[in-house]
C-alpha positions in Angstrom: -2.4 -41.3 18.7 0.1 -43.3 20.5 3.1 -40.9 20.4 3.4 -37.3 21.7 5.5 -36.3 18.7 2.5 -37.0 16.3 0.3 -34.4 18.1 0.1 -31.3 15.8 -0.3 -28.6 18.6 2.8 -30.0 20.3 4.7 -30.1 17.1 3.8 -26.5 16.3 5.1 -25.4 19.8 8.2 -27.5 19.3 9.0 -25.9 16.0 8.1 -22.5 17.3 10.7 -22.9 20.2 13.3 -24.2 17.7 12.8 -21.2 15.4 12.9 -18.7 18.2 16.2 -20.3 19.5 17.7 -20.0 15.8 16.5 -16.4 15.5 18.3 -15.6 18.9 21.4 -17.4 17.8 21.5 -15.7 14.4 20.9 -12.3 15.8 24.5 -12.3 17.0 25.7 -12.5 13.4 23.7 -9.7 12.1 25.1 -6.1 11.7 24.5 -3.9 14.7 22.4 -0.8 14.6 20.5 0.9 11.8 23.6 2.8 10.5 26.4 0.2 10.9 28.9 -0.1 8.1 27.7 -2.2 5.2 24.2 -2.9 6.5 22.4 -1.0 3.7 25.0 -1.7 1.0 24.2 -3.8 -2.0 25.9 -7.2 -2.3 25.8 -9.8 -5.0 27.9 -13.0 -5.5 30.6 -12.0 -3.2 31.5 -8.7 -4.9 30.7 -5.2 -3.9 28.3 -3.5 -6.3 28.4 0.2 -7.1 25.2 1.9 -6.3 24.7 3.6 -9.7 23.6 0.3 -11.5 20.5 0.2 -13.7 17.5 -1.3 -12.1 15.7 -4.1 -14.1 12.3 -3.2 -15.6 9.9 -6.0 -15.3 6.9 -4.3 -17.2 7.4 -6.5 -20.2 7.3 -9.6 -18.0 4.0 -9.2 -16.4 1.8 -9.6 -19.5 3.5 -12.9 -20.1 3.1 -14.0 -16.5 -0.7 -13.1 -16.5 -1.0 -15.0 -20.0 0.5 -18.2 -18.5 -1.5 -17.8 -15.4 -4.8 -17.6 -17.5 -3.7 -20.5 -19.6 -2.9 -22.8 -16.6 -6.3 -21.9 -15.0 -8.1 -22.8 -18.2 -6.1 -26.0 -18.6 -6.9 -26.9 -14.9 -10.6 -26.1 -15.5 -10.8 -28.2 -18.7 -9.0 -31.2 -17.2 -11.2 -31.3 -14.0 -14.6 -30.6 -15.4 -16.8 -33.7 -15.9 -17.1 -34.9 -19.4 -20.8 -34.3 -19.9 -20.7 -30.8 -18.6 -17.9 -29.2 -20.7 -20.5 -26.7 -22.1 -20.5 -25.0 -18.5 -16.9 -23.9 -19.0 -17.5 -22.1 -22.3 -18.5 -18.7 -20.7 -15.3 -18.9 -18.6 -13.1 -19.7 -21.5 -14.7 -16.9 -23.5 -13.9 -14.4 -20.7 -10.4 -15.8 -20.6 -10.0 -15.2 -24.3 -11.2 -11.7 -23.9 -8.7 -11.1 -21.1 -5.8 -12.3 -23.3 -6.9 -10.1 -26.2 -7.1 -7.0 -23.8 -3.8 -8.1 -22.3 -1.9 -8.0 -25.5 -3.7 -5.2 -27.3 -1.7 -2.6 -29.2 -2.1 0.9 -28.1 
């Protein structure tokens, strides 16, 4: 390597120093103390928000997130497996299908 700037350990130390400097400079902008006015208050889009708001419920979201995760892993598996050994993925795909059935079962 001809240049010092291309050495990863030196780059890491340089970025660490720059980050530490930014943290020290930004510390002056933060609210002081644990109980300073407005430090724990909710804030959204430039408007003060009353604290009695309803919290969103994500319980209906998680099954769909897991479904898409399983489908993406299955698609990645099928796309990267060699053509002559597709049969090796069949047990994994069967387990994935069972996981999806369990995920969306009716109680």
